[in-house]
C-alpha positions in Angstrom: -16.7 9.1 0.6 -15.4 6.7 -2.2 -14.3 8.3 -5.3 -13.7 5.9 -8.4 -11.2 8.0 -10.2 -8.6 6.1 -12.3 -5.0 6.6 -11.4 -2.8 7.0 -14.5 0.6 8.4 -13.4 2.5 7.9 -9.8 5.1 10.3 -9.0 7.6 9.3 -6.5 10.2 10.5 -4.7 13.8 8.5 -4.4 15.7 8.8 -1.1 14.3 7.2 1.9 10.8 6.8 -0.6 11.4 4.1 -3.1 15.4 3.5 -2.3 16.5 1.9 1.0 19.3 3.4 3.0 21.6 1.4 0.7 20.0 3.6 -2.3 19.3 0.5 -3.9 15.7 -0.3 -5.5 14.2 -3.0 -3.3 13.2 -6.2 -4.8 9.7 -5.4 -3.4 9.7 -2.0 -4.5 10.8 -2.9 -7.8 8.0 -5.7 -7.8 5.5 -3.1 -6.9 6.5 -0.7 -9.5 6.4 -3.5 -12.3 3.0 -4.1 -11.2 1.6 -0.9 -11.6 3.5 -0.6 -15.2 1.4 -3.7 -16.4 -1.6 -2.4 -14.8 -1.3 0.6 -17.1 0.5 3.0 -14.7 3.0 5.8 -15.6 5.8 5.7 -13.2 7.7 9.1 -12.9 10.4 9.7 -10.4 10.6 12.9 -8.6 14.1 13.8 -7.3 16.2 16.9 -6.8 19.1 15.5 -8.2 20.3 16.6 -11.4 19.5 14.3 -14.6 23.0 12.4 -14.8 22.8 11.9 -10.9 19.0 10.7 -11.1 19.6 8.3 -14.5 22.9 6.9 -12.7 20.6 5.2 -10.2 17.4 4.8 -13.0 19.5 4.0 -15.7 19.7 0.1 -14.8 16.0 -0.4 -14.0 14.2 -2.5 -16.6 10.6 -0.7 -17.0 10.3 2.8 -17.9 10.1 5.7 -15.5 9.5 9.8 -16.5 12.1 11.9 -14.7 11.3 14.9 -13.0 14.5 16.7 -11.2 16.3 19.3 -10.4 16.0 21.7 -7.6 13.6 20.4 -5.3 11.2 18.9 -7.7 
C-alpha cells in the first residue's frame, strides 16, 4: 500500500551512515542533504557524541541542521 504522507524531517546518524571511513561528509551526501533542504526537508543529525564533538563535525557544513545527541540518541 502506498502512502502519500509528506516527509518533513530526516534524522540521520553520523558514524558509518552519513560520514565516510575518514569521518568526512562525502560530496554525494552533501548534495543529497542540500537537495532535501532545498525541497523543504529539515535535517536532524542524531549522534551519541556530546555537543562539542558533534559541532566539530557539523560546524563547517554550509546548510542548517538540528542536533539530537548524547548518550546513544
